[in-house]
C-alpha positions, 0 to 999 in steps of 0.5 A: 486483486486481494480481498478478506475472506473473513468478510466474504471475499473470494481471496485472490482474484484474477481479472482480464483488463480491456485495453481500450476501456480499462474494464475488468472481467474476473476470470478466476479466484482462489480462497486457499489463503485467508485474508489475502489483503495485500499483494505484490507481483514478482518480476516477470508477472508470473508469481504473486506474493500475498499476506495472510492478514491473520492474528498468526500472520503468514505469507504465500506465493501464487502462480498467476500465469492463467485465469486461475490463481494457483497456490505454490505451496502452503503459507509461511509463518512471518513471526508477526501478527496481522501483516498488512503490506508486503514488498520485494527487496532484492531476493527477499520479501519484507513484510509489515506486521500491524498487530505485532509492530514489527518487519519480517524479512523472508528469503525467496527460493528460485521458484519465487516461493518464500522460505522461513524468516531470516529476520524479524525487527521489532518496532518500539514506541507509542503515540498519544492516541490510546486506542490506536497507538498503545504500541507500534503498528507497522502498516507498510514497508517498501524499498526506496527507488534506488533499492538501497534503503527499505522504509517502514511507516508505522501508524502506532508511533507516528514515524517512518523508519529507514532501514539498511538491508543486508541482502546476504544475511537477509536482515534489517537494521534501523538506519534512522527514524523520522518523527511525524506530527503526533497523533496523525497515524501515518499509514502509507508512503509513496515516492515521487518518480524522480526520487527526491520527495516522498508523500505520507498519508495519515489515518487517524488525521486526514492529512498528507505530509510532503518529505524530502528524501536523500537517498545518498544518506537515507534521510527523510525530512518532513517539509509541509503538511496539507489536508486531504479533505475540504474544510466543510467535510463532515464526519470521520475519515480514515486515509488508506492509500497514496498514488503518485502520477507516472509523470509526477504532476498529480497525486491521489489519496483515498479516504474511507468514511468520506469515501472520496479520492483526493486530487492534488496538483504537485509543483516545483518537481514535487516539493509542494502539494495543493489539494485541488478537489475530491471526487467520489470513490464510486463505492464505500470504504476505498482501501486501495488505489492503483494505477494501470501500467500506462498511468492513464486509469486509477482503480479503487478497491472499495472494501465495504461496497464490494467492488473495484471501480475504475476512472479515466484520468484527465491528463491535463487536470488529473481529475479522475472520471468514473468509467465502471466497476466490477463486483469484488466482495470485501476488495482490498487491493489491486495490482497489475501484471 
């Protein structure tokens, strides 16, 4: 689990998972890296990569083969500000730098530690919200299911860029850019397990955009948009994360402010999304959602209430039912090994 040390978090936390109940028991923590707000586990499950969401911006690696996370060397600067997301793409890490509106590529050494950046790709553009979209704000970066492309979701430019990685040179080049509705502020994207559709949640306007994904051509095409909240929802709300069920039948999105989880049914093999209901997130300000490896439980990192809450998922309806929580101050991210 990741957390904001600047808000009282313990940094990177390791927890044991009860296989019968899904309950978490915190085993150890490390605050060696400031604001490890987003995490990504390397293949094999022993090395964990994390951003350091600070003005300077860095990434770090931890050995998590045990109860106490152990840093593997000092943080490595990413050449960008306030990184919010990272993912592994082949033998490289790719990092989304929200503050500077850029994407960084870092080669990985044999032991899983990041080397200095091999590429920093700067986004260009802005949006109609002058407070939040005065320039580009890359919020998420992830490979597509084929591994051929890397997509970056930009809140500031209301767009998703499809990039072509060069694994030998360690570079990214923009292949195409998909414009989404102006002012919506796209934040995160998730793929359907069959790989033909992708779903974008928007932070500035609480909506979900369903897109067709064509891996052969690297083309993302918006198809429809659906509200994340019921029509009678009160007050501002800012979506944070989107997760798709392992079998592709359901989708869940987290809503900060409304403090809820939206439950969608997916039809026509993922082409259509229908909001069924919302359920309470179990705390305040859900910043992240994660499914357990079996896809039977959903975990919400509730940043402002300082907890991670877990839910049992009804396999027929997709409804999450609260099952428990564990204290985790300034919680921001959950990953499973």
